[in-house]
PDB file of N, CA, C and O in Angstrom, chain B, residues numbered from 101:
ATOM      1  N   MET B 101       0.790  -1.471  -0.441  1.00  0.00           N
ATOM      2  CA  MET B 101       0.027  -0.323   0.149  1.00  0.00           C
ATOM      3  C   MET B 101       0.894   1.268   0.251  1.00  0.00           C
ATOM      4  O   MET B 101       0.232   2.237  -0.120  1.00  0.00           O
ATOM      5  N   ARG B 102       2.177   1.503   0.686  1.00  0.00           N
ATOM      6  CA  ARG B 102       3.081   2.437   0.520  1.00  0.00           C
ATOM      7  C   ARG B 102       3.225   2.944  -0.666  1.00  0.00           C
ATOM      8  O   ARG B 102       2.941   4.084  -1.035  1.00  0.00           O
ATOM      9  N   PHE B 103       3.854   1.726  -1.506  1.00  0.00           N
ATOM     10  CA  PHE B 103       4.248   1.771  -2.460  1.00  0.00           C
ATOM     11  C   PHE B 103       3.301   2.415  -3.392  1.00  0.00           C
ATOM     12  O   PHE B 103       3.718   3.187  -4.256  1.00  0.00           O
ATOM     13  N   VAL B 104       2.261   2.185  -3.284  1.00  0.00           N
ATOM     14  CA  VAL B 104       0.956   2.424  -4.296  1.00  0.00           C
ATOM     15  C   VAL B 104       0.489   4.103  -4.132  1.00  0.00           C
ATOM     16  O   VAL B 104       0.031   4.840  -5.004  1.00  0.00           O
ATOM     17  N   LEU B 105       0.813   4.437  -2.545  1.00  0.00           N
ATOM     18  CA  LEU B 105       0.578   5.810  -2.391  1.00  0.00           C
ATOM     19  C   LEU B 105       1.544   6.388  -2.740  1.00  0.00           C
ATOM     20  O   LEU B 105       1.186   7.340  -3.434  1.00  0.00           O
ATOM     21  N   SER B 106       2.976   6.327  -2.609  1.00  0.00           N
ATOM     22  CA  SER B 106       3.626   6.987  -3.035  1.00  0.00           C
ATOM     23  C   SER B 106       3.990   7.163  -4.778  1.00  0.00           C
ATOM     24  O   SER B 106       4.543   8.104  -5.347  1.00  0.00           O
ATOM     25  N   ASN B 107       3.586   6.206  -5.201  1.00  0.00           N
ATOM     26  CA  ASN B 107       3.642   6.240  -6.540  1.00  0.00           C
ATOM     27  C   ASN B 107       2.362   7.604  -6.958  1.00  0.00           C
ATOM     28  O   ASN B 107       2.624   8.725  -7.394  1.00  0.00           O
ATOM     29  N   ARG B 108       0.939   7.006  -6.635  1.00  0.00           N
ATOM     30  CA  ARG B 108      -0.051   7.668  -6.901  1.00  0.00           C
ATOM     31  C   ARG B 108       0.521   8.833  -7.030  1.00  0.00           C
ATOM     32  O   ARG B 108       0.564   9.306  -8.166  1.00  0.00           O
ATOM     33  N   LEU B 109       1.261   9.794  -5.602  1.00  0.00           N
ATOM     34  CA  LEU B 109       1.155  10.852  -5.127  1.00  0.00           C
ATOM     35  C   LEU B 109       2.688  11.440  -6.084  1.00  0.00           C
ATOM     36  O   LEU B 109       2.840  12.626  -5.789  1.00  0.00           O
ATOM     37  N   GLN B 110       3.288  11.191  -6.623  1.00  0.00           N
ATOM     38  CA  GLN B 110       4.465  11.196  -7.643  1.00  0.00           C
ATOM     39  C   GLN B 110       3.689  11.868  -8.719  1.00  0.00           C
ATOM     40  O   GLN B 110       3.712  13.046  -9.074  1.00  0.00           O
ATOM     41  N   ASN B 111       2.894  10.710  -9.226  1.00  0.00           N
ATOM     42  CA  ASN B 111       2.278  11.177 -10.306  1.00  0.00           C
ATOM     43  C   ASN B 111       1.176  12.272 -10.302  1.00  0.00           C
ATOM     44  O   ASN B 111       0.728  12.877 -11.276  1.00  0.00           O
ATOM     45  N   LEU B 112       0.928  12.361  -9.346  1.00  0.00           N
ATOM     46  CA  LEU B 112      -0.303  13.326  -9.373  1.00  0.00           C
ATOM     47  C   LEU B 112       0.317  14.497  -8.845  1.00  0.00           C
ATOM     48  O   LEU B 112      -0.464  15.343  -8.410  1.00  0.00           O
ATOM     49  N   SER B 113       1.521  14.743  -8.781  1.00  0.00           N
ATOM     50  CA  SER B 113       2.566  15.643  -8.642  1.00  0.00           C
ATOM     51  C   SER B 113       3.233  15.905  -9.954  1.00  0.00           C
ATOM     52  O   SER B 113       3.954  16.902 -10.010  1.00  0.00           O
ATOM     53  N   LEU B 114       3.147  15.423 -10.639  1.00  0.00           N
ATOM     54  CA  LEU B 114       3.945  15.753 -11.903  1.00  0.00           C
ATOM     55  C   LEU B 114       2.892  16.034 -12.918  1.00  0.00           C
ATOM     56  O   LEU B 114       3.191  16.763 -13.864  1.00  0.00           O
ATOM     57  N   ASP B 115       1.616  15.507 -12.822  1.00  0.00           N
ATOM     58  CA  ASP B 115       0.600  15.931 -13.327  1.00  0.00           C
ATOM     59  C   ASP B 115       0.464  17.123 -13.268  1.00  0.00           C
ATOM     60  O   ASP B 115       0.797  17.749 -14.275  1.00  0.00           O
ATOM     61  N   ILE B 116      -0.080  17.906 -12.063  1.00  0.00           N
ATOM     62  CA  ILE B 116       0.122  19.052 -11.712  1.00  0.00           C
ATOM     63  C   ILE B 116       0.627  19.725 -12.222  1.00  0.00           C
ATOM     64  O   ILE B 116      -0.055  20.666 -12.628  1.00  0.00           O
ATOM     65  N   ILE B 117       2.029  19.743 -12.545  1.00  0.00           N
ATOM     66  CA  ILE B 117       3.474  20.446 -13.022  1.00  0.00           C
ATOM     67  C   ILE B 117       2.920  21.102 -14.522  1.00  0.00           C
ATOM     68  O   ILE B 117       2.829  22.279 -14.872  1.00  0.00           O
ATOM     69  N   GLU B 118       2.599  19.858 -15.235  1.00  0.00           N
ATOM     70  CA  GLU B 118       2.162  19.614 -16.774  1.00  0.00           C
ATOM     71  C   GLU B 118       1.311  20.133 -16.891  1.00  0.00           C
ATOM     72  O   GLU B 118       1.257  20.550 -18.047  1.00  0.00           O
ATOM     73  N   ASP B 119      -0.122  20.615 -15.910  1.00  0.00           N
ATOM     74  CA  ASP B 119      -1.068  21.053 -16.177  1.00  0.00           C
ATOM     75  C   ASP B 119      -0.939  22.537 -15.766  1.00  0.00           C
ATOM     76  O   ASP B 119      -1.770  23.238 -16.343  1.00  0.00           O
ATOM     77  N   ILE B 120      -0.197  23.142 -15.000  1.00  0.00           N
ATOM     78  CA  ILE B 120       0.285  24.723 -15.059  1.00  0.00           C
ATOM     79  C   ILE B 120       0.855  25.036 -16.229  1.00  0.00           C
ATOM     80  O   ILE B 120       0.641  25.997 -16.968  1.00  0.00           O
ATOM     81  N   THR B 121       1.797  23.903 -16.360  1.00  0.00           N
ATOM     82  CA  THR B 121       2.460  24.394 -17.491  1.00  0.00           C
ATOM     83  C   THR B 121       1.577  24.699 -18.987  1.00  0.00           C
ATOM     84  O   THR B 121       1.835  25.642 -19.734  1.00  0.00           O
ATOM     85  N   GLU B 122       0.767  23.937 -19.166  1.00  0.00           N
ATOM     86  CA  GLU B 122      -0.660  23.708 -20.259  1.00  0.00           C
ATOM     87  C   GLU B 122      -1.560  25.146 -19.780  1.00  0.00           C
ATOM     88  O   GLU B 122      -2.086  25.905 -20.595  1.00  0.00           O
ATOM     89  N   LEU B 123      -1.595  25.288 -18.573  1.00  0.00           N
ATOM     90  CA  LEU B 123      -2.137  27.007 -17.923  1.00  0.00           C
ATOM     91  C   LEU B 123      -1.614  27.665 -18.560  1.00  0.00           C
ATOM     92  O   LEU B 123      -2.231  27.999 -19.571  1.00  0.00           O
ATOM     93  N   ILE B 124      -0.568  28.088 -18.418  1.00  0.00           N
ATOM     94  CA  ILE B 124       0.194  29.187 -18.689  1.00  0.00           C
ATOM     95  C   ILE B 124      -0.201  29.016 -20.230  1.00  0.00           C
ATOM     96  O   ILE B 124      -0.826  30.038 -20.511  1.00  0.00           O
ATOM     97  N   TYR B 125      -0.130  28.268 -21.251  1.00  0.00           N
ATOM     98  CA  TYR B 125      -0.201  28.900 -22.677  1.00  0.00           C
ATOM     99  C   TYR B 125      -1.991  28.379 -23.243  1.00  0.00           C
ATOM    100  O   TYR B 125      -2.313  27.980 -24.363  1.00  0.00           O
ATOM    101  N   SER B 126      -2.661  28.524 -22.320  1.00  0.00           N
ATOM    102  CA  SER B 126      -4.380  27.894 -22.774  1.00  0.00           C
ATOM    103  C   SER B 126      -4.952  29.103 -22.839  1.00  0.00           C
ATOM    104  O   SER B 126      -4.460  30.049 -22.223  1.00  0.00           O
ATOM    105  N   LYS B 127      -5.880  29.213 -23.465  1.00  0.00           N
ATOM    106  CA  LYS B 127      -6.761  30.380 -23.574  1.00  0.00           C
ATOM    107  C   LYS B 127      -7.935  30.095 -22.680  1.00  0.00           C
ATOM    108  O   LYS B 127      -8.541  31.113 -22.346  1.00  0.00           O
ATOM    109  N   ASP B 128      -8.301  29.218 -22.316  1.00  0.00           N
ATOM    110  CA  ASP B 128      -9.154  28.654 -21.464  1.00  0.00           C
ATOM    111  C   ASP B 128      -8.499  28.051 -20.091  1.00  0.00           C
ATOM    112  O   ASP B 128      -8.300  26.926 -19.632  1.00  0.00           O
ATOM    113  N   LYS B 129      -8.333  29.032 -19.795  1.00  0.00           N
ATOM    114  CA  LYS B 129      -7.799  29.052 -18.329  1.00  0.00           C
ATOM    115  C   LYS B 129      -8.888  28.308 -16.965  1.00  0.00           C
ATOM    116  O   LYS B 129      -8.705  27.618 -15.962  1.00  0.00           O
ATOM    117  N   LYS B 130      -9.771  28.789 -17.502  1.00  0.00           N
ATOM    118  CA  LYS B 130     -10.449  28.470 -16.028  1.00  0.00           C
ATOM    119  C   LYS B 130     -10.755  27.108 -15.933  1.00  0.00           C
ATOM    120  O   LYS B 130     -10.995  26.648 -14.817  1.00  0.00           O
ATOM    121  N   ALA B 131     -10.776  26.593 -16.642  1.00  0.00           N
ATOM    122  CA  ALA B 131     -10.785  24.561 -16.869  1.00  0.00           C
ATOM    123  C   ALA B 131      -9.482  24.100 -16.019  1.00  0.00           C
ATOM    124  O   ALA B 131      -9.528  23.328 -15.062  1.00  0.00           O
ATOM    125  N   TYR B 132      -8.626  24.546 -16.400  1.00  0.00           N
ATOM    126  CA  TYR B 132      -7.389  24.516 -15.966  1.00  0.00           C
ATOM    127  C   TYR B 132      -7.204  24.913 -14.862  1.00  0.00           C
ATOM    128  O   TYR B 132      -6.004  24.734 -14.659  1.00  0.00           O
ATOM    129  N   TYR B 133      -7.794  25.492 -13.722  1.00  0.00           N
ATOM    130  CA  TYR B 133      -7.488  26.057 -12.584  1.00  0.00           C
ATOM    131  C   TYR B 133      -8.267  24.816 -11.978  1.00  0.00           C
ATOM    132  O   TYR B 133      -7.563  24.016 -11.363  1.00  0.00           O
ATOM    133  N   ARG B 134      -9.627  24.545 -12.067  1.00  0.00           N
ATOM    134  CA  ARG B 134     -10.315  24.016 -11.708  1.00  0.00           C
ATOM    135  C   ARG B 134      -9.691  22.248 -11.790  1.00  0.00           C
ATOM    136  O   ARG B 134      -9.764  21.470 -10.839  1.00  0.00           O
ATOM    137  N   LEU B 135      -9.279  22.014 -12.732  1.00  0.00           N
ATOM    138  CA  LEU B 135      -8.270  20.683 -13.074  1.00  0.00           C
ATOM    139  C   LEU B 135      -7.127  20.779 -12.091  1.00  0.00           C
ATOM    140  O   LEU B 135      -6.989  19.722 -11.475  1.00  0.00           O
ATOM    141  N   ILE B 136      -6.383  21.593 -11.802  1.00  0.00           N
ATOM    142  CA  ILE B 136      -5.199  21.688 -10.969  1.00  0.00           C
ATOM    143  C   ILE B 136      -5.981  21.789  -9.267  1.00  0.00           C
ATOM    144  O   ILE B 136      -5.484  21.443  -8.195  1.00  0.00           O
ATOM    145  N   ASN B 137      -6.924  22.204  -9.456  1.00  0.00           N
ATOM    146  CA  ASN B 137      -7.378  22.517  -7.914  1.00  0.00           C
ATOM    147  C   ASN B 137      -7.908  21.303  -7.575  1.00  0.00           C
ATOM    148  O   ASN B 137      -7.715  20.980  -6.403  1.00  0.00           O
ATOM    149  N   LEU B 138      -8.733  20.271  -8.493  1.00  0.00           N
ATOM    150  CA  LEU B 138      -9.147  18.543  -7.891  1.00  0.00           C
ATOM    151  C   LEU B 138      -8.023  18.132  -7.639  1.00  0.00           C
ATOM    152  O   LEU B 138      -7.830  17.663  -6.517  1.00  0.00           O
ATOM    153  N   LYS B 139      -7.011  18.178  -8.539  1.00  0.00           N
ATOM    154  CA  LYS B 139      -5.852  17.405  -8.135  1.00  0.00           C
ATOM    155  C   LYS B 139      -5.194  17.718  -7.216  1.00  0.00           C
ATOM    156  O   LYS B 139      -4.713  16.684  -6.751  1.00  0.00           O
ATOM    157  N   LEU B 140      -4.776  18.847  -6.480  1.00  0.00           N
ATOM    158  CA  LEU B 140      -4.114  19.112  -5.037  1.00  0.00           C
ATOM    159  C   LEU B 140      -5.199  18.631  -4.104  1.00  0.00           C
ATOM    160  O   LEU B 140      -4.812  18.371  -2.965  1.00  0.00           O
ATOM    161  N   GLU B 141      -6.958  18.398  -4.460  1.00  0.00           N
ATOM    162  CA  GLU B 141      -7.524  18.222  -3.295  1.00  0.00           C
ATOM    163  C   GLU B 141      -7.190  16.447  -2.992  1.00  0.00           C
ATOM    164  O   GLU B 141      -7.042  15.953  -1.875  1.00  0.00           O
ATOM    165  N   LYS B 142      -7.133  15.757  -4.225  1.00  0.00           N
ATOM    166  CA  LYS B 142      -6.740  14.641  -4.499  1.00  0.00           C
ATOM    167  C   LYS B 142      -5.416  14.212  -3.734  1.00  0.00           C
ATOM    168  O   LYS B 142      -5.171  13.183  -3.104  1.00  0.00           O
ATOM    169  N   VAL B 143      -4.673  15.289  -3.983  1.00  0.00           N
ATOM    170  CA  VAL B 143      -2.801  15.168  -2.768  1.00  0.00           C
ATOM    171  C   VAL B 143      -3.194  15.007  -1.485  1.00  0.00           C
ATOM    172  O   VAL B 143      -2.797  14.184  -0.660  1.00  0.00           O
ATOM    173  N   ARG B 144      -4.208  16.072  -1.357  1.00  0.00           N
ATOM    174  CA  ARG B 144      -4.732  16.089   0.268  1.00  0.00           C
ATOM    175  C   ARG B 144      -5.277  14.839   0.725  1.00  0.00           C
ATOM    176  O   ARG B 144      -5.063  14.255   1.788  1.00  0.00           O
ATOM    177  N   ILE B 145      -5.924  14.559  -0.124  1.00  0.00           N
ATOM    178  CA  ILE B 145      -6.522  13.171   0.746  1.00  0.00           C
ATOM    179  C   ILE B 145      -5.639  11.918   0.822  1.00  0.00           C
ATOM    180  O   ILE B 145      -5.480  11.175   1.790  1.00  0.00           O
ATOM    181  N   LEU B 146      -5.025  11.830  -0.563  1.00  0.00           N
ATOM    182  CA  LEU B 146      -3.611  10.664  -0.569  1.00  0.00           C
ATOM    183  C   LEU B 146      -2.972  10.835   0.632  1.00  0.00           C
ATOM    184  O   LEU B 146      -3.025   9.899   1.429  1.00  0.00           O
ATOM    185  N   PHE B 147      -2.209  12.120   1.014  1.00  0.00           N
ATOM    186  CA  PHE B 147      -1.728  12.296   2.420  1.00  0.00           C
ATOM    187  C   PHE B 147      -2.126  12.021   3.444  1.00  0.00           C
ATOM    188  O   PHE B 147      -1.522  11.458   4.357  1.00  0.00           O
ATOM    189  N   ARG B 148      -3.304  12.427   3.406  1.00  0.00           N
ATOM    190  CA  ARG B 148      -4.609  12.116   4.660  1.00  0.00           C
ATOM    191  C   ARG B 148      -4.524  10.585   5.197  1.00  0.00           C
ATOM    192  O   ARG B 148      -4.432  10.209   6.366  1.00  0.00           O
ATOM    193  N   VAL B 149      -4.597   9.574   3.644  1.00  0.00           N
ATOM    194  CA  VAL B 149      -4.559   8.178   4.188  1.00  0.00           C
ATOM    195  C   VAL B 149      -3.181   7.453   4.341  1.00  0.00           C
ATOM    196  O   VAL B 149      -2.945   6.310   4.732  1.00  0.00           O
ATOM    197  N   ALA B 150      -2.278   8.515   3.889  1.00  0.00           N
ATOM    198  CA  ALA B 150      -0.893   8.243   4.450  1.00  0.00           C
ATOM    199  C   ALA B 150      -0.648   8.085   5.912  1.00  0.00           C
ATOM    200  O   ALA B 150      -0.081   7.150   6.478  1.00  0.00           O
ATOM    201  N   TYR B 151      -1.206   9.226   6.454  1.00  0.00           N
ATOM    202  CA  TYR B 151      -1.023   9.588   7.609  1.00  0.00           C
ATOM    203  C   TYR B 151      -1.900   8.573   8.695  1.00  0.00           C
ATOM    204  O   TYR B 151      -1.522   8.305   9.836  1.00  0.00           O
ATOM    205  N   ASP B 152      -3.139   8.088   8.060  1.00  0.00           N
ATOM    206  CA  ASP B 152      -3.996   7.708   9.004  1.00  0.00           C
ATOM    207  C   ASP B 152      -3.321   5.811   8.654  1.00  0.00           C
ATOM    208  O   ASP B 152      -3.776   4.912   9.360  1.00  0.00           O
ATOM    209  N   ARG B 153      -2.459   5.536   7.744  1.00  0.00           N
ATOM    210  CA  ARG B 153      -1.681   4.384   8.007  1.00  0.00           C
ATOM    211  C   ARG B 153      -0.575   4.546   8.844  1.00  0.00           C
ATOM    212  O   ARG B 153       0.198   3.597   8.981  1.00  0.00           O
ATOM    213  N   HIS B 154      -0.389   5.556   9.400  1.00  0.00           N
ATOM    214  CA  HIS B 154       0.961   6.103  10.169  1.00  0.00           C
ATOM    215  C   HIS B 154       2.179   5.957   8.901  1.00  0.00           C
ATOM    216  O   HIS B 154       3.327   5.520   8.973  1.00  0.00           O
ATOM    217  N   TYR B 155       1.662   6.332   8.119  1.00  0.00           N
ATOM    218  CA  TYR B 155       3.194   6.329   7.259  1.00  0.00           C
ATOM    219  C   TYR B 155       3.779   7.444   7.424  1.00  0.00           C
ATOM    220  O   TYR B 155       4.946   7.334   7.047  1.00  0.00           O
ATOM    221  N   LEU B 156       3.492   8.724   7.896  1.00  0.00           N
ATOM    222  CA  LEU B 156       3.521   9.878   8.087  1.00  0.00           C
ATOM    223  C   LEU B 156       3.599  10.149   9.344  1.00  0.00           C
ATOM    224  O   LEU B 156       2.880   9.382   9.985  1.00  0.00           O
ATOM    225  N   SER B 157       4.416  11.259  10.298  1.00  0.00           N
ATOM    226  CA  SER B 157       4.614  11.472  11.686  1.00  0.00           C
ATOM    227  C   SER B 157       3.554  12.773  11.249  1.00  0.00           C
ATOM    228  O   SER B 157       3.108  13.200  10.184  1.00  0.00           O
ATOM    229  N   SER B 158       3.406  13.187  12.871  1.00  0.00           N
ATOM    230  CA  SER B 158       1.818  14.342  12.560  1.00  0.00           C
ATOM    231  C   SER B 158       2.885  15.676  12.360  1.00  0.00           C
ATOM    232  O   SER B 158       2.578  16.429  11.436  1.00  0.00           O
ATOM    233  N   GLU B 159       4.142  16.037  13.169  1.00  0.00           N
ATOM    234  CA  GLU B 159       5.187  16.905  12.212  1.00  0.00           C
ATOM    235  C   GLU B 159       4.988  16.721  10.451  1.00  0.00           C
ATOM    236  O   GLU B 159       4.387  17.540   9.755  1.00  0.00           O
ATOM    237  N   GLN B 160       5.541  15.649  10.019  1.00  0.00           N
ATOM    238  CA  GLN B 160       5.337  15.673   8.789  1.00  0.00           C
ATOM    239  C   GLN B 160       4.224  16.175   8.039  1.00  0.00           C
ATOM    240  O   GLN B 160       4.387  16.789   6.985  1.00  0.00           O
ATOM    241  N   MET B 161       2.921  15.900   8.617  1.00  0.00           N
ATOM    242  CA  MET B 161       1.960  16.077   8.026  1.00  0.00           C
ATOM    243  C   MET B 161       1.367  17.472   8.178  1.00  0.00           C
ATOM    244  O   MET B 161       0.622  17.897   7.294  1.00  0.00           O
ATOM    245  N   GLU B 162       1.576  18.006   8.956  1.00  0.00           N
ATOM    246  CA  GLU B 162       1.578  19.569   9.340  1.00  0.00           C
ATOM    247  C   GLU B 162       1.900  20.433   8.300  1.00  0.00           C
ATOM    248  O   GLU B 162       1.164  21.299   7.826  1.00  0.00           O
ATOM    249  N   THR B 163       3.497  20.046   7.832  1.00  0.00           N
ATOM    250  CA  THR B 163       4.573  20.696   6.782  1.00  0.00           C
ATOM    251  C   THR B 163       3.656  20.426   5.654  1.00  0.00           C
ATOM    252  O   THR B 163       3.303  21.406   4.999  1.00  0.00           O
ATOM    253  N   LEU B 164       3.226  19.299   5.328  1.00  0.00           N
ATOM    254  CA  LEU B 164       2.892  18.650   3.830  1.00  0.00           C
ATOM    255  C   LEU B 164       1.331  19.787   3.975  1.00  0.00           C
ATOM    256  O   LEU B 164       1.243  20.585   3.041  1.00  0.00           O
ATOM    257  N   MET B 165       0.612  19.838   4.649  1.00  0.00           N
ATOM    258  CA  MET B 165      -0.587  20.322   4.929  1.00  0.00           C
ATOM    259  C   MET B 165      -0.538  21.837   4.660  1.00  0.00           C
ATOM    260  O   MET B 165      -1.231  22.480   3.872  1.00  0.00           O
ATOM    261  N   THR B 166       0.290  22.204   5.364  1.00  0.00           N
ATOM    262  CA  THR B 166       0.575  23.648   5.062  1.00  0.00           C
ATOM    263  C   THR B 166       1.410  24.267   3.785  1.00  0.00           C
ATOM    264  O   THR B 166       1.366  25.456   3.468  1.00  0.00           O
ATOM    265  N   ASP B 167       1.992  23.502   3.273  1.00  0.00           N
ATOM    266  CA  ASP B 167       2.424  23.546   2.060  1.00  0.00           C
ATOM    267  C   ASP B 167       1.350  23.482   0.783  1.00  0.00           C
ATOM    268  O   ASP B 167       1.138  24.356  -0.057  1.00  0.00           O
ATOM    269  N   ILE B 168       0.809  22.307   0.896  1.00  0.00           N
ATOM    270  CA  ILE B 168      -0.500  22.385   0.270  1.00  0.00           C
ATOM    271  C   ILE B 168      -1.333  23.417  -0.147  1.00  0.00           C
ATOM    272  O   ILE B 168      -1.878  23.786  -1.187  1.00  0.00           O
ATOM    273  N   ASN B 169      -1.239  23.795   1.143  1.00  0.00           N
ATOM    274  CA  ASN B 169      -2.782  24.867   1.149  1.00  0.00           C
ATOM    275  C   ASN B 169      -2.299  26.315   0.946  1.00  0.00           C
ATOM    276  O   ASN B 169      -3.022  27.291   0.752  1.00  0.00           O
ATOM    277  N   LEU B 170      -0.806  26.290   1.033  1.00  0.00           N
ATOM    278  CA  LEU B 170       0.111  27.596  -0.156  1.00  0.00           C
ATOM    279  C   LEU B 170      -0.409  27.400  -1.119  1.00  0.00           C
ATOM    280  O   LEU B 170      -1.393  28.085  -1.397  1.00  0.00           O
ATOM    281  N   CYS B 171       0.048  26.382  -2.014  1.00  0.00           N
ATOM    282  CA  CYS B 171       0.175  26.174  -3.093  1.00  0.00           C
ATOM    283  C   CYS B 171      -1.337  26.626  -3.497  1.00  0.00           C
ATOM    284  O   CYS B 171      -1.645  27.607  -4.174  1.00  0.00           O
ATOM    285  N   GLY B 172      -2.345  25.498  -2.810  1.00  0.00           N
ATOM    286  CA  GLY B 172      -3.743  26.210  -3.152  1.00  0.00           C
ATOM    287  C   GLY B 172      -4.404  27.801  -3.223  1.00  0.00           C
ATOM    288  O   GLY B 172      -5.418  28.120  -3.844  1.00  0.00           O
ATOM    289  N   LYS B 173      -3.583  28.637  -2.457  1.00  0.00           N
ATOM    290  CA  LYS B 173      -3.746  29.789  -2.054  1.00  0.00           C
ATOM    291  C   LYS B 173      -3.252  30.546  -3.480  1.00  0.00           C
ATOM    292  O   LYS B 173      -3.945  31.309  -4.154  1.00  0.00           O
ATOM    293  N   MET B 174      -1.874  30.129  -3.753  1.00  0.00           N
ATOM    294  CA  MET B 174      -1.067  30.738  -4.932  1.00  0.00           C
ATOM    295  C   MET B 174      -1.651  30.623  -5.855  1.00  0.00           C
ATOM    296  O   MET B 174      -1.589  31.634  -6.554  1.00  0.00           O
ATOM    297  N   LEU B 175      -2.665  29.276  -6.546  1.00  0.00           N
ATOM    298  CA  LEU B 175      -3.379  29.385  -7.636  1.00  0.00           C
ATOM    299  C   LEU B 175      -4.631  30.077  -7.568  1.00  0.00           C
ATOM    300  O   LEU B 175      -5.021  30.829  -8.460  1.00  0.00           O
ATOM    301  N   GLY B 176      -5.357  29.791  -6.359  1.00  0.00           N
ATOM    302  CA  GLY B 176      -6.091  30.824  -6.242  1.00  0.00           C
ATOM    303  C   GLY B 176      -5.904  32.898  -6.821  1.00  0.00           C
ATOM    304  O   GLY B 176      -6.458  33.627  -7.644  1.00  0.00           O
ATOM    305  N   GLY B 177      -4.904  33.033  -5.868  1.00  0.00           N
ATOM    306  CA  GLY B 177      -4.238  34.007  -6.589  1.00  0.00           C
ATOM    307  C   GLY B 177      -4.313  34.433  -7.700  1.00  0.00           C
ATOM    308  O   GLY B 177      -4.995  35.415  -7.997  1.00  0.00           O
ATOM    309  N   TRP B 178      -3.348  33.498  -8.821  1.00  0.00           N
ATOM    310  CA  TRP B 178      -3.031  33.295 -10.038  1.00  0.00           C
ATOM    311  C   TRP B 178      -4.450  33.244 -10.948  1.00  0.00           C
ATOM    312  O   TRP B 178      -4.551  33.773 -12.055  1.00  0.00           O
ATOM    313  N   GLU B 179      -5.535  32.497 -10.258  1.00  0.00           N
ATOM    314  CA  GLU B 179      -6.752  32.887 -10.477  1.00  0.00           C
ATOM    315  C   GLU B 179      -7.767  34.085 -11.206  1.00  0.00           C
ATOM    316  O   GLU B 179      -8.416  34.321 -12.226  1.00  0.00           O
ATOM    317  N   LYS B 180      -7.300  34.765  -9.582  1.00  0.00           N
ATOM    318  CA  LYS B 180      -8.048  36.087  -9.599  1.00  0.00           C
ATOM    319  C   LYS B 180      -7.384  37.349 -10.270  1.00  0.00           C
ATOM    320  O   LYS B 180      -8.091  38.345 -10.428  1.00  0.00           O
ATOM    321  N   SER B 181      -6.154  37.366 -10.647  1.00  0.00           N
ATOM    322  CA  SER B 181      -5.383  37.858 -11.388  1.00  0.00           C
ATOM    323  C   SER B 181      -5.891  37.710 -12.933  1.00  0.00           C
ATOM    324  O   SER B 181      -6.226  38.663 -13.636  1.00  0.00           O
ATOM    325  N   ASP B 182      -5.888  36.452 -13.300  1.00  0.00           N
ATOM    326  CA  ASP B 182      -6.493  36.372 -14.774  1.00  0.00           C
ATOM    327  C   ASP B 182      -7.803  36.694 -14.801  1.00  0.00           C
ATOM    328  O   ASP B 182      -8.304  36.535 -15.914  1.00  0.00           O
ATOM    329  N   GLU B 183      -8.409  37.025 -14.103  1.00  0.00           N
ATOM    330  CA  GLU B 183      -9.901  37.295 -14.019  1.00  0.00           C
ATOM    331  C   GLU B 183      -9.859  38.822 -14.185  1.00  0.00           C
ATOM    332  O   GLU B 183     -10.929  39.405 -14.362  1.00  0.00           O
ATOM    333  N   ARG B 184      -8.744  39.496 -14.142  1.00  0.00           N
ATOM    334  CA  ARG B 184      -9.147  40.843 -13.862  1.00  0.00           C
ATOM    335  C   ARG B 184      -8.720  41.373 -14.917  1.00  0.00           C
ATOM    336  O   ARG B 184      -9.077  42.544 -15.050  1.00  0.00           O
ATOM    337  N   GLU B 185      -7.903  40.836 -15.961  1.00  0.00           N
ATOM    338  CA  GLU B 185      -7.205  40.955 -16.873  1.00  0.00           C
ATOM    339  C   GLU B 185      -8.213  40.832 -18.085  1.00  0.00           C
ATOM    340  O   GLU B 185      -7.800  40.914 -19.242  1.00  0.00           O
TER     341      GLU B 185
END
């Protein structure tokens, strides 16, 4: 199970990076913001599963959630900035 979770988290992370790259060059940015936000939520859920299975310490989980929430806030800021333009 640990390998499956780590593999899925790695794939989702790479997918998010690819989606951000596509977002930069896309005309339909709203769809990409939604897609990236959905994938961030999946990452949050998978880390909760890893934490519940005791693969992560509470300190690691706190750091991860802080960083993921920061990514979400940055994404929201980019979206608002694009809406103004």
